[in-house]
N, C-alpha and C positions, 0 to 999 in steps of 0.2 A: 503493500500500499504506500502510495506517495506521502510525503510529508503534508500534514493537514494543519490548518490554522486553528489553535485554540486560544480563545480570548484569555487575557491575564485572570487568573482566578478560577478559570473554568474547572469544574469537578472532573477529576479522572474517570469517575464512573460514568460520565455522560459523554456520548458520542460527540464529535466535533459538529458544530452547525452546519447544516446542509447536507450532511451525510445521510445515508439511507434510512437509518433507525434512531436519529438523534432525539426526535420527539418522544419515542417510546422510551428510550433510556433516560431522558429528562423526567418523564412522568414517574418512572419507577424510583429515580434518585429523590425526587421531591416527596414521594409518598413514603420513602424509607427514612429520609433525613429531616425533613421540615414538618410534615403533616401526617404522620404515621396513622392518626386516628380517622383519616379519611379514605384509608385503604380500601374499604368495602362500599364506599360511596360511588355513585354514578359519575362524580366530578372527573374521575380518571379518563373517561371518554372525551373531555373537553380541556386539552392541555393548556390553552390560554386561560381559562377560568381557574384552574388549578394553580397556574403561576401567579394569578392575581391574589389569590387566597394566600398562597405561600408568602408573597411579598408582604401582605398584611400582617401575617403571624411573625415574620422575621422583624418587621419594623416595630411591632407591639413589644417584642421580647427585648430589642435594644433599648426602646424608650423605657421600659420598665426597669431594666438593669441599670440604666443611667439615673433614673429616679432614685433606685436604692442607693446607689454610690454617693449621690448628692446628700441623701438624708440620713444615711446610716450613722455618721458620727455623732450628729445632734440628736438624732432620735433614739439612739441606744446609748448615750452618755452614761446614764445610771446603770445600765444592765451589763454592759461589756466594758471592761477596763483592761 
């Protein structure tokens, strides 16, 4: 197979964009790594919808972690020393 372009940060488990099975591999990756609770859901038939949901899940996780980091020191001052 000729060298293929993989964007920076592209997961190894996902075939390169434009390859024959890249959407199927992307769906499997999202279902295993990002939203495993949707594995039995019909959304697997709609890769774009799954990607939108996965993006919201990741964004929410990042925002939640940042909020926790910002408030942990003051919020837990009396509990954790």
